[in-house]
C-alpha positions in Angstrom: 0.0 0.0 0.0 2.8 2.3 0.8 4.4 1.6 -2.6 1.2 2.5 -4.4 1.0 5.7 -2.4 4.6 6.7 -3.3 4.0 5.8 -7.0 0.8 7.9 -7.0 2.6 10.9 -5.5 5.5 10.6 -8.1 2.9 10.4 -10.9 1.1 13.4 -9.5 4.4 15.4 -9.4 5.2 14.4 -13.0 1.7 15.4 -14.0 1.9 18.7 -12.3 5.3 19.4 -13.8 4.1 18.4 -17.3 1.0 20.7 -17.0 3.1 23.6 -15.7 5.7 23.3 -18.5 3.0 23.1 -21.2 1.2 26.1 -19.6 4.4 28.2 -19.6 5.1 27.2 -23.2 1.5 28.2 -24.2 1.9 31.5 -22.4 5.3 32.2 -24.1 3.9 31.3 -27.5 0.9 33.5 -26.9 3.2 36.4 -25.8 5.4 35.9 -28.8 2.5 35.9 -31.2 1.1 39.0 -29.6 4.5 40.8 -29.9 4.8 39.7 -33.5 1.3 41.0 -34.1 2.1 44.3 -32.4 5.3 44.6 -34.5 3.5 44.0 -37.7 0.8 46.5 -36.7 3.4 49.1 -35.8 5.2 48.6 -39.1 2.0 49.0 -41.0 1.1 52.1 -39.0 4.4 53.7 -39.7 4.6 52.7 -43.4 3.4 55.6 -45.3 1.4 54.7 -48.4 2.6 56.5 -51.5 -0.8 57.8 -52.2 -1.4 59.3 -48.8 1.7 61.6 -49.0 0.5 65.1 -48.7 3.2 67.6 -49.9 1.3 70.4 -48.2 2.2 68.7 -44.9 5.9 69.1 -45.7 6.3 71.8 -48.3 10.0 72.1 -47.6 10.5 68.8 -49.6 9.5 70.5 -52.8 10.5 74.1 -51.9 13.4 76.2 -53.3 16.7 74.7 -52.0 19.6 76.9 -50.9 22.4 76.5 -53.4 20.2 75.2 -56.3 21.7 76.0 -59.7 20.3 75.8 -63.2 23.8 75.4 -64.7 25.7 72.1 -64.6 28.6 73.0 -62.2 31.2 70.4 -63.2 33.4 69.5 -66.2 36.3 67.3 -67.1 38.6 69.4 -64.9 36.5 69.0 -61.8 37.8 67.1 -58.8 36.3 63.9 -57.5 34.8 65.8 -54.5 33.1 68.3 -56.9 31.6 65.4 -58.9 30.4 63.7 -55.8 28.9 66.9 -54.5 27.1 67.4 -57.8 25.8 63.8 -57.7 24.6 64.4 -54.2 22.8 67.6 -55.2 21.2 65.8 -58.1 19.6 63.3 -55.8 17.8 66.0 -53.9 15.3 66.2 -56.8 14.2 62.6 -56.0 14.4 62.2 -52.2 12.9 63.4 -49.0 15.3 64.5 -46.4 15.2 66.5 -43.2 17.3 69.2 -44.9 18.6 69.7 -48.4 21.4 72.1 -49.4 22.3 72.3 -53.0 20.4 71.1 -56.0 21.4 70.2 -59.6 18.7 69.1 -62.0 18.8 65.4 -62.7 17.8 65.3 -66.3 19.1 63.2 -69.2 21.5 65.8 -70.4 23.1 66.3 -67.0 23.3 62.6 -66.3 25.0 62.1 -69.7 27.5 64.8 -69.0 28.2 63.4 -65.5 28.6 59.8 -66.9 31.1 61.0 -69.5 33.2 62.9 -67.0 33.3 60.0 -64.6 34.1 57.6 -67.4 37.1 59.6 -68.5 38.3 60.2 -64.9 41.0 58.6 -62.8 39.0 59.0 -59.6 39.7 56.8 -56.6 35.9 55.9 -56.5 35.5 55.8 -60.3 34.1 52.3 -60.4 31.4 53.0 -57.9 30.6 56.5 -59.2 30.3 55.0 -62.7 27.9 52.3 -61.4 25.6 55.0 -60.0 25.9 57.1 -63.1 25.1 54.1 -65.3 22.0 53.3 -63.3 20.8 56.9 -63.6 21.6 56.9 -67.4 19.4 53.9 -67.7 16.6 55.7 -65.7 17.1 53.3 -62.8 16.5 55.3 -59.6 15.5 52.3 -57.5 18.4 52.9 -55.1 18.3 56.7 -55.1 17.9 56.8 -51.3 21.1 54.7 -50.9 22.8 56.8 -53.5 21.9 60.0 -51.7 23.0 58.7 -48.3 26.3 57.4 -49.7 27.3 60.9 -50.8 25.7 62.5 -47.7 27.8 60.2 -45.4 31.0 60.9 -47.4 30.3 64.6 -46.9 30.1 64.1 -43.1 26.3 64.1 -43.0 24.7 64.9 -39.7 21.3 66.3 -40.7 19.6 65.5 -44.0 19.7 61.8 -44.4 17.3 60.7 -47.1 14.4 58.6 -45.9 11.9 58.4 -48.8 11.5 58.8 -52.5 9.4 61.8 -53.7 6.3 61.0 -55.7 6.5 62.0 -59.4 4.1 65.0 -58.8 6.2 66.2 -55.9 9.4 65.8 -58.0 7.8 68.0 -60.7 7.1 70.7 -58.1 10.7 70.4 -56.9 11.9 70.9 -60.5 9.6 73.8 -61.1 10.6 75.5 -57.8 14.3 75.0 -58.2 15.1 75.0 -62.0 12.4 76.8 -63.8 11.8 80.6 -63.9 8.6 81.7 -62.3 
């Protein structure tokens, strides 16, 4: 009888341990699922839909930029730094950033000029600059934020990191405000 009692107690302890472990696992899975759900919800809350962008909420993104120029500022005698600054300023037409200083129109003519200058250069970063210029020449602006931030960081960027691409209609307003006479 004593042996049966001991066996029942041991079985009860194992049963309680088993139930406790499964309960904790269920709670942890539930917490994990809740956290994942909250993360997904927060990401969707902070992801701005392209069509909900209201330029009137941030008119500085399309406003006249200090240092904007209508002339192409570099030639075959320009330094690598001058070329990189120009490429940086060209990206301002296509990105949103906290602050923009300098703007050069990113049109086919200017991209072609830039491409030829880089192609003929002996710059330290020629290969990478040529990759960027080639993408732009092919109308590939899919990495324009990364392109901007590359130049911005090389220039010691502290304020003005790009965080979003401008919609086409906002880019048109930026061009009008910075490169076309009123």
